C-alpha positions as CSV (number, residue, x, y, z in Angstrom):
1,X,154.5,167.3,119.4
2,X,154.8,163.4,119.1
3,X,154.3,161.4,115.7
4,X,154.2,158.1,114.5
5,X,157.3,156.8,113.4
6,X,156.5,153.5,111.8
7,X,154.1,150.3,111.9
8,X,153.9,148.3,114.9
9,X,151.4,145.8,113.4
10,X,149.1,145.4,110.6
11,X,145.9,143.2,111.7
12,X,144.2,141.9,108.7
13,X,141.9,138.8,108.3
14,X,143.0,136.7,105.3
15,X,140.8,133.6,104.3
16,X,142.0,130.4,105.5
17,X,142.8,128.2,108.6
18,X,145.7,130.0,110.8
19,X,147.8,126.8,110.9
20,X,147.5,126.3,107.3
21,X,148.2,129.9,106.6
22,X,151.2,130.0,108.6
23,X,152.7,126.7,107.3
24,X,151.8,127.9,103.3
25,X,153.5,131.3,104.1
26,X,156.4,129.9,105.9
27,X,157.2,127.3,102.8
28,X,156.7,129.6,99.9
29,X,158.1,133.0,101.3
30,X,160.0,131.9,104.3
31,X,158.2,133.9,106.9
32,X,159.0,132.9,110.4
33,X,155.9,132.7,112.6
34,X,154.9,132.9,116.3
35,X,151.5,132.0,117.9
36,X,150.4,135.3,117.0
37,X,151.6,135.6,113.2
38,X,155.0,137.3,111.3
39,X,157.0,140.1,111.8
40,X,160.0,141.8,110.4
41,X,162.3,142.6,113.1
42,X,165.5,143.1,110.6
43,X,166.3,144.8,107.3
44,X,165.2,148.5,106.1
45,X,161.5,148.8,106.3
46,X,159.7,150.7,103.4
47,X,156.1,150.6,103.1
48,X,152.8,152.7,101.9
49,X,149.7,152.6,104.0
50,X,146.6,153.0,101.8
51,X,143.8,153.9,103.9
52,X,141.2,153.6,101.0
53,X,141.4,150.0,99.1
54,X,140.4,149.6,95.2
55,X,137.2,147.3,94.8
56,X,138.9,145.5,92.1
57,X,138.7,141.8,92.9
58,X,142.5,141.3,92.1
59,X,143.6,144.3,94.3
60,X,146.1,142.9,96.9
61,X,145.4,142.5,100.4
62,X,148.8,142.6,101.4
63,X,152.2,143.7,99.8
64,X,155.1,141.9,101.0
65,X,158.9,142.6,100.3
66,X,161.0,140.2,99.1
67,X,164.6,139.6,98.3
68,X,164.6,137.5,95.0
69,X,161.2,137.9,93.2
70,X,162.2,135.9,90.2
71,X,163.0,132.9,92.4
72,X,159.7,133.0,94.5
73,X,157.5,133.6,91.4
74,X,159.3,130.2,89.9
75,X,158.5,128.2,92.9
76,X,154.9,129.2,92.8
77,X,154.7,128.5,89.2
78,X,156.4,125.1,89.5
79,X,153.7,124.4,92.4
80,X,151.0,125.9,90.1
81,X,149.9,128.5,92.5
82,X,147.8,131.1,90.3
83,X,149.6,134.1,89.3
84,X,147.5,137.4,88.8
85,X,150.0,139.5,87.5
86,X,153.5,138.1,86.3
87,X,156.7,140.1,87.0
88,X,156.6,143.7,86.2
89,X,159.6,146.0,86.4
90,X,159.3,149.8,87.4
91,X,162.0,152.2,88.3
92,X,161.5,151.8,91.9
93,X,161.3,147.9,91.8
94,X,159.5,144.8,90.6
95,X,156.3,143.7,91.3
96,X,154.3,140.5,90.8
97,X,150.9,139.4,92.4
98,X,149.3,136.0,93.0
99,X,146.6,133.9,94.9
100,X,147.6,131.8,97.9
101,X,145.4,128.5,97.9
102,X,142.8,130.5,100.1
103,X,142.1,132.8,97.4
104,X,143.8,135.8,99.3
105,X,145.4,138.1,96.5
106,X,149.1,138.9,97.5
107,X,151.5,141.4,95.9
108,X,155.3,140.8,96.0
109,X,157.8,143.7,95.5
110,X,161.4,143.5,95.4
111,X,162.3,147.0,95.9
112,X,165.0,149.7,94.4
113,X,165.4,151.1,97.7
114,X,167.0,154.7,96.7
115,X,164.7,155.1,93.7
116,X,161.5,154.5,95.9
117,X,162.9,156.7,98.7
118,X,163.4,159.6,96.0
119,X,159.9,159.0,94.5
120,X,158.1,158.9,97.9
121,X,159.7,162.2,98.9
122,X,158.7,163.8,95.5
123,X,155.0,162.8,96.2
124,X,155.2,163.9,99.8
125,X,156.1,167.3,99.0
126,X,153.7,167.4,96.0
127,X,150.8,166.5,98.5
128,X,152.1,169.2,100.9
129,X,151.6,171.9,98.0
130,X,148.3,170.5,96.7
131,X,146.5,168.2,99.6
132,X,144.6,166.2,96.8
133,X,144.4,162.5,97.8
134,X,144.4,159.9,94.8
135,X,142.8,157.3,96.7
């Protein structure tokens, strides 16, 4: 039987004019854009797809993996971008959350790939045994 093997696209609606969004995310996060949006065609892709989003207004709409979280946070702070949660360290990586100028809450993640893969495998195995969602 066939199965899904990855994400082909995520279609979300962030607040703000498309050109202004593209320009801002290119400046602050180095994303490359086409007329349709951005994508990742290089690097290892690690991600979670949550089917239920928390109602907390500071819950991010999007989590982007980054290579140097501290550099990005310093740039955001320098330009007085609102930081929702400053950098936090976990076994599987560093996280921080900010609001873009359009009010969208975005999370950044500098992953420890090996630790993340090990953690997710344990969670997958545990769910197979219990079948109890946490969301």
